[in-house]
N, C-alpha and C positions, 0 to 999 in steps of 0.2 A: 585862920588859915593863911599862911604866908604865901605871897605870890613870888615865885622864884624867876628872876628876870636876868637875861643876858643882853648886854649892849654891844652892838657891832658897828663901829664907825672909825674911819681913819683920822677924823678931826678931833683932837683931844679937847678942844674948846667946846665943841658940840656935845661930846660925851659928858663933860662937866655940867653943861647946861641941862642935859636930860637928867643927870643924877640929882641936880638941884630941884628940878620940877618934881621928881619922884620922892624926894626927901620929905615932902609934906604928908605922905601916906604911910602910916605905920605898918600896914600889911604888905608893903612892897620891899622885897629884899633883892638888891642887885648882887647876884652871885658871881657873875663873870663879865669881863670886857674883852673885846678883841678888836684889832685894827683892820681886819679884813676876813674874807671867807675862809682862807686857809687856816688862820689862827683860831677861828671859832670852831672849825671842824676838829682841830687838834685838841682843843679844850673839851669839846663834847665827847671825844673818844675817851677821855679820862673820867668825865662826870657828865652824864646827860640828864641829870635830875633837874631839869629846867622846865618851867611852864610856858614861858614866852620869850621870844627874841625880838628886840627892837633893832631892825636891820636897815642900814644905809644901803643905797644902791651903788653910787659911784665910789669905788675903792680900788686901790692898786692890788696886785696879787690876784685876788679873786673877788669879783664884784658881787653885789647883793643878789643879783638874779641867779647867777650860777650857784652861789652859796645856799640860796633858798631851795633850789632844785635838789641839791645834795643833802641838806639837812632834812628836808621832807621825805626823801627816799630812805634815809637811815633812821630817822627819829620822827615818825609820823605824829607822835603824841605832842610834839613841841609846836606851839602856835607861833606864827611869824607875822609880826606887825611891821610893815615897812614904814620907816620914819625918814623922810628925805626932803631935800629942798627942791627936788625936781618933780614937776608934774607934767612932763612932756609925754605925749601919747605913747611913744614906743616903749618907754620904761614902764608905764602903767600896765600896758598889755602884757609885756614880757614877764614882769614880776608876778602878775596875777596868774598867768599861764604856768609859771614855775611853782605855784602853790601857795603864794602869800595869802594870809588870812585877812589882812586889812592893809590900808594904805593911808597914812596921815602925813601931814607936812610938818617940818621941824619947828615952825614958829607957833605951834599949838600951845595953848594955855595949859598949866598943870592939871586943872580939873578935867579938861577935855581929854588929855592924854590918859589920865587915870581911868576915866570913863571908857575910853577906847580899849584899854587893856582889859577892863572888866567885860565889856561887850564881846571882845574877841575870845576870851576864855570861856564865856557862856555860849559859844557857838555862833555868835553874830559875826558880821564883817564890818569892823569900824572903817569908815571911809570918809575922807574930807569931802565936803560938798562939791568942790571944783573937780575932784577926781571922779566922783560919782557921775557928774555931768559929762566929763570926757569919756568915761566908760560907756555911758548911754549913747553918746554920739558915735563911738566906734562900733557899738553893736548895731546901731541903725544903719550905718554906712560902712560895712566891712570892706567894700571894694575901694574905699578911699584910704584904706590902711594896708600897706604892703607888708606882709610878713614873710620870713624866709620859709616857714613851713605853712602848709595849708591849715587853716584854723576853722573848726566848726564850733560855734557857740550856740548852745541850745538853752535858753532861759524860759522858764514858765511865765505865763502872763502875770502871775503873782510876783515873781522875782523882779520882773520889769517894773511893775507898779512900785515896789519897794525902792528900787534904784531911782525911779523918777522922784519919789518923795525925798530920798537922801540928797539928790542933786539940788533940791530946794533948800537944803540946810536944816531939814527937820530932824528932831531927835527921834530915837527909836520908840520912845513912849508915845510921842505924838503920831508917828507913823502907824503904830499899833492901833491907836484910837481911830485914826482916819480909815484904816483898812478893815477893821473888825466892828 
């Protein structure tokens, strides 16, 4: 079963680096690339037979947060894995609110990226440990985080446990063993 991937990034060097990382995996097929949110929406209008988008955040034209919101509204079946150099709090929260399915940092190793894609497609939320840690901090102290819109985050005790384990850098298999 081929995994149909779209890459969205305004940096051609980083697109090449991601292509190289994914070239190790025979079941990954990079179907399309775009330089920003506007371009990916145009390409998806012609063909939205994509399983997952690896989405950058900081892009001209239309950034990854707005693009995530629009892609999710139009094509809810497409998973979005944010792949970015930024792990600042505002971006994390905004893109997760916009509907991103996972959040990884660009310096990720090929195997971890592939595993993140697999986890995301299987209904998980691939998340870099530092991102999970910051998300936890934001959930614990929402008043320290000013957002333009009022935000209510309701997580079950179980979801918070998983996030805590993720923030320690544990893999999903280890988390499953620890929690069950």
